[in-house]
N, C-alpha and C positions, 0 to 999 in steps of 0.2 A: 503601560500597555504596549505590546509588540504588534506590528502589522506585517502581514505576509501577503504574497501575491500568488495566485494559482496559475501556474504556467499552462494550464489547459487552454487559456486564451490563445496560445500560439500552437500548442502541440500536445498530443497524447503521449509523447515520448521525447524528452529533451535530448537533443543530439549535440555533438561537439561543436558543430558550426553555429549553434544557437547560444553557446556559453557567453558570448558577448552581451546577451540580453541580461545576464545576471548583474553585470557591472552597471548597466543602465537602471536596473531596479534598485540597486544599492544607492546610486547617485540620486534617485528620485526620493529616497528616504525609507524604503522598505527594510525591514529587519530580517526577513526570510522569505522563503518560497514554499508553496505546497506543490509537491511533485507527484504526478500520476505515475504509478508503477503498475502496469497491466500485464507485463511480461517480465518475470524476474531475470536480471542479468547483473550479477555481482560485479564483474569486471567493469562494465560500463558505469554502474552506479558508483564505483570507486572513483572514476574520473569525474563524475558529477560532484561527489563529495569533495574532491580536491579543488574543483572550480568554485564551489560554495565557500570553502575555507579561505581560498585566495581573495574572495570578495568580502569576507567577513559576514556571510549570510547564514542564518539558521535554516532548518528545513523540517517539514512534516511531509507525510506521504498519504495519498489517497489510493486505495486499491479496491478491487472487486473480485467476486467469484465469477469467472467467465462462462461457466457452463454447468449443466447438471451432473456431468461426469466427475466434477470436483465439488460436490455440494456437501456442506457440513450438516444439512438437514435431510439428506437422502436416506431412505430406508435401506439402501444397499451399503453394507459395511465397507466394501472396496471403494465406493465413491467418497465416503467420509474420510477414509485413509488417504485418498488422492487429494482431498481438500486440505487435509493437514499438511501433506507434503508440499503442495503448492504454496500454502500460506507460510510454511517454514522458509521456502525460497524467497518469498516476498520479505520476510523478516531479515533474511541474510542481505537482501538488497537494501533494506532500510538501514541496517548497520553500516553497510558500505558507503552510503551517502550521508551518514551521521544524522539521520532523521530522529527527531525527538518524540514524535507521535505518529502512529499508523492509524489511519481512519478508513472507514468503509463506505459503502455497505459490503461487509464480507461475512454476513450470517447466512446468506442464501445466494443463488445465482442471480445476477442482475436481470431484472425485468421478468422473472419467473414468479407468477403468483397463482395460488391455488383457488383463490376466491373466498377463502375463509382464513381465520386466524391460525397461528401455529398450533399444532397438536402438542400434547404432553411429550410424546416421543421426540418430535422435532426440537422442542426446547431442550430436552435432555441431550440429544445428539449434538446440537450446536454448542451447548455448554461444555460437553466433553471435549470436542475439538478445540474450542477456544481456551479451555483450561490447560490442555496439553501445549497449545501454542504459546500461551503466556509463560509457562515454565521454560519452554525452549527459548523464548525471546529475552530472557534475563541475561544481562551482560556477564 
């Protein structure tokens, strides 16, 4: 079994001046880290990927849908397209830091609830966005 550490304990966005923490995690015995990526930044995540590789650590990513304007379950097609574009940027950031798994919640905006279960249309829209995202995410 592999053990990872979620760096949300320290920060919602791992910065270069915090890379020394990665070595401490490795010395403690962790195999990897879970990185929050709430704003895609491929160049910065390449630096994180290099720091992880230097420490021999693996990575996973947790992300969210930040707002309704980028919602995979929106009845507005432009919002669903914006969700797909945003998630593609997150995937690019995941590839940049060599993440093995991308986790969510990324099926709807964080903290937005209708008070009822998902409609048939919402399920279809989310599946369509995630299906296209899965195709994009392939190496």
